[in-house]
C-alpha positions as CSV (number, residue, x, y, z in Angstrom):
1,M,35.7,37.9,-40.0
2,L,37.2,35.2,-42.2
3,N,40.0,36.0,-44.7
4,E,38.4,35.4,-48.0
5,N,41.6,35.9,-50.0
6,I,43.6,33.1,-51.6
7,L,46.9,32.9,-53.4
8,P,46.2,30.6,-56.3
9,S,49.2,28.6,-57.6
10,T,47.5,27.1,-60.7
11,I,45.6,28.3,-63.8
12,G,42.5,26.5,-62.4
13,G,42.9,28.3,-59.1
14,I,43.2,31.7,-60.8
15,K,40.1,31.0,-62.9
16,R,38.1,30.0,-59.9
17,H,39.2,33.0,-58.0
18,A,38.4,35.2,-61.0
19,K,34.8,33.9,-61.0
20,Q,34.4,35.0,-57.3
21,I,35.8,38.4,-58.1
22,K,33.5,38.8,-61.1
23,K,30.5,37.8,-59.1
24,S,31.3,40.0,-56.1
25,N,32.3,43.1,-58.1
26,G,30.3,42.9,-61.3
27,L,33.4,43.1,-63.5
28,P,33.9,41.8,-67.0
29,H,35.4,38.3,-67.1
30,H,38.8,39.4,-68.6
31,E,39.3,42.0,-65.9
32,A,38.5,39.6,-63.1
33,L,41.1,37.1,-64.6
34,D,43.8,39.8,-64.6
35,I,43.0,40.8,-61.0
36,A,43.1,37.2,-59.9
37,A,46.4,36.7,-61.7
38,R,47.9,39.8,-60.0
39,I,46.8,38.5,-56.6
40,A,48.8,35.4,-57.5
41,S,51.9,37.6,-58.2
42,F,51.7,37.7,-62.0
43,E,51.5,40.7,-64.2
44,N,48.2,39.6,-65.8
45,F,46.4,36.5,-66.8
46,A,48.3,36.0,-70.0
47,H,51.6,36.2,-68.1
48,A,50.2,33.7,-65.5
49,R,49.1,31.3,-68.2
50,N,52.4,31.5,-70.0
51,Q,54.4,30.9,-66.8
52,L,52.2,28.1,-65.3
53,E,51.4,26.2,-68.4
54,N,55.0,25.9,-69.4
55,L,56.1,24.6,-66.0
56,P,57.0,20.9,-65.7
57,N,53.9,19.0,-64.7
58,I,55.2,18.6,-61.1
59,N,51.8,19.0,-59.5
60,S,50.2,16.1,-61.4
61,G,48.0,14.2,-58.9
62,R,49.1,16.4,-56.0
63,Q,46.5,19.1,-56.2
64,L,43.7,18.5,-53.6
65,F,40.5,20.4,-52.7
66,F,38.3,20.3,-49.6
67,T,34.7,21.5,-49.8
68,V,32.1,22.1,-47.0
69,Y,28.7,23.9,-47.4
70,W,27.1,25.7,-44.5
71,H,23.7,27.2,-43.5
72,D,23.6,29.6,-40.5
73,R,19.9,29.7,-39.7
74,K,20.4,32.4,-36.9
75,K,22.0,34.8,-39.3
76,H,19.9,33.7,-42.3
77,K,23.1,33.1,-44.4
78,F,24.5,30.2,-46.3
79,G,27.7,29.6,-48.3
80,R,30.5,27.3,-49.4
81,E,34.1,26.9,-48.2
82,V,36.8,25.6,-50.5
83,L,40.5,25.1,-49.7
84,E,43.1,24.1,-52.2
85,I,46.3,22.4,-51.0
86,E,49.3,20.8,-52.7
87,L,50.5,17.4,-51.6
88,S,54.0,15.9,-51.6
89,M,52.7,12.9,-53.6
90,P,49.5,11.7,-55.1
91,L,46.7,11.3,-52.5
92,L,46.2,7.6,-52.8
93,K,50.0,7.0,-52.3
94,I,49.6,8.7,-48.9
95,A,46.9,6.3,-47.7
96,T,44.0,4.2,-49.1
97,K,40.4,5.4,-49.2
98,S,39.5,3.0,-46.3
99,E,42.4,4.4,-44.2
100,F,41.1,8.0,-44.8
101,K,37.7,6.9,-43.7
102,R,39.2,5.6,-40.4
103,S,41.0,8.8,-39.7
104,N,39.4,11.2,-37.3
105,G,38.6,14.5,-39.2
106,L,39.1,13.0,-42.6
107,S,36.3,10.5,-41.9
108,W,33.8,13.4,-42.2
109,F,34.7,13.7,-45.9
110,R,33.9,11.7,-49.0
111,L,36.4,11.4,-51.9
112,A,34.2,12.7,-54.6
113,S,37.0,12.6,-57.1
114,P,40.8,11.8,-56.9
115,D,41.4,15.5,-56.2
116,H,38.4,16.4,-54.1
117,F,37.3,15.7,-50.5
118,L,33.7,16.7,-50.0
119,N,31.6,16.9,-46.8
120,D,28.0,15.8,-47.4
121,R,26.6,17.4,-44.2
122,I,25.6,21.0,-44.1
123,S,27.5,22.8,-41.3
124,H,25.6,25.1,-39.0
125,S,27.9,28.0,-39.5
126,Q,30.7,29.4,-41.6
127,N,33.2,28.9,-38.7
128,E,32.1,25.3,-38.3
129,A,32.6,24.6,-42.0
130,V,36.1,26.2,-42.0
131,N,37.1,24.3,-38.8
132,K,36.0,21.0,-40.4
133,I,38.4,21.6,-43.4
134,C,41.2,22.7,-41.1
135,K,41.0,19.7,-38.9
136,A,40.9,17.3,-41.9
137,V,43.9,19.0,-43.5
138,R,45.9,18.8,-40.2
139,V,45.2,15.0,-40.0
140,L,46.2,14.6,-43.7
141,R,49.4,16.5,-43.2
142,F,50.2,14.3,-40.2
143,I,49.7,11.1,-42.2
144,E,51.6,12.5,-45.2
145,A,54.6,13.5,-43.0
146,T,54.9,10.4,-40.8
147,G,53.6,7.5,-43.0
148,L,51.5,6.4,-40.0
149,K,48.1,4.9,-40.6
150,P,44.9,5.0,-38.3
151,N,44.6,2.0,-35.9
152,K,41.2,1.2,-34.5
153,D,42.7,-1.2,-32.0
154,D,42.4,0.9,-28.9
155,K,44.1,-1.7,-26.7
156,A,47.3,-1.0,-28.8
157,A,47.6,2.3,-26.9
158,C,47.8,0.6,-23.6
159,P,50.9,-1.2,-22.2
160,K,50.4,-5.0,-22.2
161,R,47.1,-4.2,-24.1
162,D,45.4,-3.7,-20.8
163,Y,43.0,-0.7,-20.4
164,K,44.0,-0.5,-16.7
165,N,47.4,0.7,-18.0
166,K,45.9,3.7,-19.9
167,L,48.0,6.8,-20.0
168,P,46.9,9.1,-17.1
169,S,45.0,12.4,-18.1
170,A,44.8,11.3,-21.7
171,D,42.5,13.4,-23.8
172,H,41.6,13.6,-27.5
173,S,43.7,10.5,-28.1
174,T,44.1,8.6,-31.4
175,V,45.9,5.4,-32.1
176,W,48.1,4.9,-35.1
177,Y,50.5,2.3,-36.4
178,D,53.7,2.3,-38.5
179,P,53.0,-0.2,-41.3
180,E,56.8,-0.8,-42.0
181,A,57.8,-1.4,-38.4
182,G,54.5,-2.9,-37.2
183,Q,54.6,-0.5,-34.2
184,S,51.5,1.1,-32.6
185,I,51.7,4.7,-31.7
186,L,49.6,6.7,-29.3
187,I,48.9,10.4,-30.1
188,D,47.5,12.2,-27.1
189,E,46.4,15.9,-27.3
190,P,45.2,17.0,-23.8
191,Y,45.0,20.6,-22.4
192,L,48.3,20.2,-20.6
193,D,51.6,22.0,-20.7
194,P,54.0,20.4,-23.1
195,V,56.1,18.7,-20.4
196,V,56.1,15.2,-19.1
197,D,56.0,15.1,-15.4
198,G,54.0,13.8,-12.4
199,E,52.0,10.7,-12.9
200,R,52.4,10.7,-16.6
201,A,56.2,10.6,-16.2
202,E,55.8,7.8,-13.6
203,W,53.5,5.9,-16.1
204,A,56.2,6.1,-18.9
205,K,58.9,4.9,-16.6
206,K,56.8,2.1,-15.1
207,H,55.8,0.6,-18.4
208,N,59.0,1.5,-20.4
209,W,57.1,3.6,-22.9
210,H,58.3,6.7,-24.7
211,L,56.3,9.8,-23.9
212,Q,57.3,13.1,-25.5
213,P,55.7,16.4,-26.4
214,S,55.9,17.4,-30.0
215,K,57.1,20.8,-31.3
216,W,54.3,20.7,-33.8
217,A,51.0,22.3,-32.7
218,G,49.0,19.1,-33.4
219,M,45.8,18.0,-35.0
220,Y,43.1,18.5,-32.4
221,Y,43.2,22.2,-31.3
222,P,46.5,23.9,-32.1
223,D,47.9,26.3,-29.5
224,N,45.3,25.2,-27.0
225,S,45.9,21.4,-26.6
226,N,49.4,20.0,-26.9
227,M,50.4,16.9,-28.8
228,F,52.3,14.1,-27.0
229,V,53.6,11.0,-28.8
230,S,54.0,7.7,-27.0
231,T,54.9,4.1,-27.9
232,D,56.5,1.0,-26.4
233,A,60.2,1.6,-25.9
234,S,61.2,-2.0,-25.5
235,T,60.9,-2.9,-29.2
236,G,63.8,-0.8,-30.4
237,Y,61.5,1.4,-32.6
238,D,63.1,4.5,-34.1
239,F,61.2,6.9,-31.9
240,I,63.7,9.7,-32.5
241,G,63.1,9.4,-36.2
242,L,59.4,9.6,-35.8
243,M,59.6,12.7,-33.6
244,A,61.8,14.4,-36.1
245,K,59.2,13.8,-38.8
246,I,56.4,15.2,-36.7
247,D,58.4,18.2,-35.5
248,K,59.2,19.3,-39.0
249,I,55.5,19.5,-40.1
250,S,54.6,23.1,-41.1
251,Y,52.5,25.1,-38.7
252,P,48.9,23.6,-38.9
253,I,46.1,25.4,-40.7
254,T,43.5,26.9,-38.4
255,I,40.6,29.3,-38.8
256,E,43.0,32.2,-38.0
257,N,45.2,31.5,-41.0
258,W,42.5,30.3,-43.3
259,T,43.3,30.9,-47.0
260,G,40.4,29.2,-48.7
261,I,37.7,30.7,-50.8
262,S,34.5,31.6,-49.1
263,T,31.5,31.9,-51.4
264,K,27.9,32.9,-50.8
265,G,25.3,30.3,-51.8
266,H,25.5,26.6,-52.5
267,D,26.7,26.6,-56.1
268,V,28.4,23.2,-56.7
269,F,32.2,23.2,-56.7
270,F,33.7,21.1,-59.5
271,S,37.4,20.2,-59.0
272,P,39.7,20.0,-62.1
273,L,39.3,16.2,-62.2
274,S,35.5,16.4,-62.2
275,V,35.1,15.8,-66.0
276,T,32.4,13.3,-66.7
277,P,28.7,13.5,-65.9
278,Q,29.3,10.9,-63.2
279,D,32.1,13.0,-61.7
280,K,29.9,16.0,-61.6
281,K,27.1,14.1,-59.9
282,R,29.5,12.8,-57.2
283,A,30.6,16.4,-56.7
284,V,27.2,17.4,-55.3
285,A,27.0,17.4,-51.5
286,K,24.1,15.3,-50.5
287,G,22.9,17.8,-47.9
288,T,22.4,20.4,-50.7
289,I,19.9,18.3,-52.5
290,Y,16.3,19.5,-52.0
291,R,14.2,16.5,-51.1
292,T,10.6,16.6,-52.3
293,S,7.6,14.3,-51.8
294,S,6.4,11.9,-54.5
295,N,3.1,10.1,-54.9
296,K,4.5,7.2,-52.9
297,T,7.2,8.5,-50.6
298,Q,8.3,11.6,-48.8
299,P,11.6,12.6,-47.1
300,M,12.1,11.8,-43.5
301,R,14.6,14.6,-42.8
302,S,15.0,18.3,-43.5
303,W,16.2,19.5,-46.9
304,D,19.8,19.7,-45.8
305,A,20.0,16.1,-44.6
306,P,23.0,14.2,-46.1
307,Y,21.0,11.1,-46.8
308,N,17.8,10.6,-48.6
309,E,15.8,8.7,-45.9
310,R,12.2,8.3,-47.0
311,R,9.0,6.9,-45.6
312,P,5.6,6.0,-47.2
313,N,3.6,9.0,-48.2
314,A,0.8,7.9,-45.8
315,V,0.0,8.0,-42.1
316,M,-0.7,5.0,-39.9
317,S,-3.0,5.6,-37.0
318,I,-1.6,5.9,-33.5
319,E,-3.6,2.9,-32.4
320,S,-2.0,0.8,-35.2
321,H,1.5,2.0,-34.2
322,Q,0.8,0.9,-30.7
323,R,-0.5,-2.4,-31.9
324,A,2.6,-2.9,-34.1
325,A,4.8,-2.2,-31.1
326,R,3.1,-4.8,-29.0
327,L,3.3,-7.4,-31.9
328,I,7.1,-6.8,-32.3
329,K,7.9,-6.8,-28.5
330,A,5.9,-10.0,-28.0
331,A,7.7,-11.7,-30.9
332,Q,11.1,-10.5,-29.6
333,Q,10.7,-11.8,-26.1
334,S,9.8,-15.3,-27.4
335,S,12.4,-18.0,-27.3
336,E,10.7,-19.8,-30.2
337,K,12.6,-18.2,-33.0
338,P,16.3,-17.6,-33.9
339,M,18.3,-14.5,-33.0
340,A,18.4,-13.4,-36.6
341,V,14.7,-12.7,-36.3
342,N,15.3,-10.4,-33.3
343,N,17.9,-8.4,-35.3
344,R,15.4,-7.8,-38.1
345,L,12.6,-6.9,-35.7
346,S,14.9,-4.4,-33.9
347,S,15.5,-2.7,-37.2
348,I,11.8,-2.7,-38.1
349,K,10.9,-1.3,-34.7
350,S,13.4,1.5,-34.9
351,K,12.2,2.5,-38.4
352,L,8.6,2.4,-37.4
353,E,9.3,4.7,-34.5
354,D,11.0,7.1,-36.9
355,W,8.0,7.0,-39.2
356,F,5.7,7.7,-36.2
357,F,7.6,10.8,-35.2
358,S,7.7,12.0,-38.9
359,E,4.0,11.3,-39.4
360,Y,2.8,13.3,-36.4
361,E,3.6,16.8,-35.0
362,R,5.5,16.9,-31.7
363,N,2.5,18.3,-29.8
364,V,0.9,14.9,-30.6
365,T,3.8,12.6,-30.1
366,D,4.7,14.2,-26.7
367,K,1.4,12.9,-25.3
368,F,2.6,9.3,-25.7
369,D,5.4,7.2,-24.0
370,L,8.0,5.7,-26.3
371,F,5.8,2.7,-26.8
372,Y,8.0,1.0,-29.4
373,Y,10.5,0.4,-26.5
374,G,10.2,-0.7,-22.9
375,D,8.6,-3.8,-21.5
376,I,5.4,-5.6,-22.4
377,D,3.0,-7.1,-19.9
378,R,3.7,-10.8,-19.5
379,N,0.0,-11.5,-19.6
380,D,-0.5,-9.6,-22.9
381,P,-2.4,-11.8,-25.3
382,F,0.3,-11.4,-27.9
383,V,2.9,-12.6,-25.4
384,L,0.9,-15.7,-24.6
385,R,0.5,-16.4,-28.3
386,A,4.3,-16.2,-28.7
387,H,4.9,-19.3,-26.5
388,S,5.0,-21.4,-29.7
389,S,6.8,-20.9,-33.0
390,S,3.5,-21.0,-34.9
391,G,2.3,-18.2,-32.6
392,V,5.3,-16.1,-33.4
393,I,4.7,-16.6,-37.1
394,S,1.1,-15.5,-36.6
395,L,2.3,-12.3,-34.9
396,L,4.7,-11.6,-37.8
397,E,1.9,-12.2,-40.3
398,E,-0.4,-9.9,-38.5
399,L,2.2,-7.2,-38.3
400,K,2.8,-7.6,-42.1
401,N,-0.9,-7.3,-42.9
402,L,-1.2,-4.3,-40.6
403,L,1.6,-2.4,-42.4
404,L,0.3,-3.4,-45.8
405,D,-3.1,-2.0,-44.9
406,A,-1.8,1.2,-43.5
407,Y,0.8,2.2,-46.0
408,I,1.0,2.7,-49.7
409,D,3.2,0.3,-51.7
410,C,6.7,1.8,-52.0
411,E,10.4,0.9,-51.6
412,P,10.7,1.8,-47.9
413,L,7.7,-0.4,-47.1
414,R,8.9,-3.2,-49.4
415,K,12.2,-3.3,-47.6
416,M,10.4,-3.7,-44.2
417,I,8.0,-6.4,-45.6
418,G,11.1,-8.2,-46.9
419,K,12.6,-8.3,-43.5
420,L,9.3,-9.7,-42.1
421,N,9.1,-12.3,-44.8
422,T,12.6,-13.4,-44.0
423,S,11.8,-13.6,-40.3
424,I,8.8,-15.7,-41.0
425,K,10.9,-18.0,-43.2
426,F,13.6,-18.3,-40.5
427,T,11.1,-19.2,-37.7
428,P,10.7,-23.0,-37.6
429,K,7.1,-24.2,-37.8
430,S,5.7,-26.2,-34.9
431,L,5.3,-29.9,-35.5
């Protein structure tokens, strides 16, 4: 069972915890405030407000919240997990938004406001939701302590930038770089004992790379995997200094030492910096938005999908889907049009297949091969027609008319027709 207690350190945190106490116990608001204040080691709420509001504003820009919503279909339960942490400096001084998006764990979250990381996907269980937050916080603490930034150049983790020189038995590896020194750093977190021996020790010696286990429990799976730090030793990089920073990081947060607030339901969490209507709109997790059909479109995914993918509120016949697939594949295999047309047709084909599976029940779709993909008979009349650019254009025009006849006018269809019009424009007409 998760620990649902929290030790708030701010007036806002005490108020939020009081709301949970009030809701759970049916207490008057003023009593819940006093209880929450006592949990935070104050005599009562008035004492907490007097103490906290008169403190120097040392936490300005350093308060940060993580939120994940979950829905456990097996247990028929749903809820929300919120964790409040304090940073050593304002968030965007630690890293940029784009750097956070490139960081494993943090990339699952959207910065809804300067003090709030929000996950738009609905987790399948409470444990999964908590683990997502814990992983993101561990990664953030690593960046905060070391100053390292994520590096998507995987070759930088290999001596001489050669994949053949990859660290043996590497697992759950991430690549980082020191922006001040310009040095690439490999973080490896395998299920190995925290010692460097055998082929891994030989690898480090052969390539003149540092390889050392960290005293910190790591980002990936603390107390199960172990963190190793590695980098090129020939550059004179201050490896000892880096290891000192990592080893001093506080024990990482895990589900076992979870101190966040666990709340039933999907009530929207608003952080202190969510003030304007736009802020409050951004604070809504996309997966919690109930998608409904309109006269022209309907949602493609379930209600808890993070993105509002929609299709025309109409059904194209299976025969027309099969004909559309033949038209696209015939045009794609033709050499009488530029590559840019192929790219657009691939997108259209993928989308039409999605529409097909959304339009028909599985007991119907299972009767058919995946006809939008695979080969097309070289003697198919559409293939023969595609031997000229004018023939390709006629195929695209026929596909456009087929879609316009089958579907109602709506934005998803207009986007698809726009790609077809561009493809027709790009295809040179025969002389």
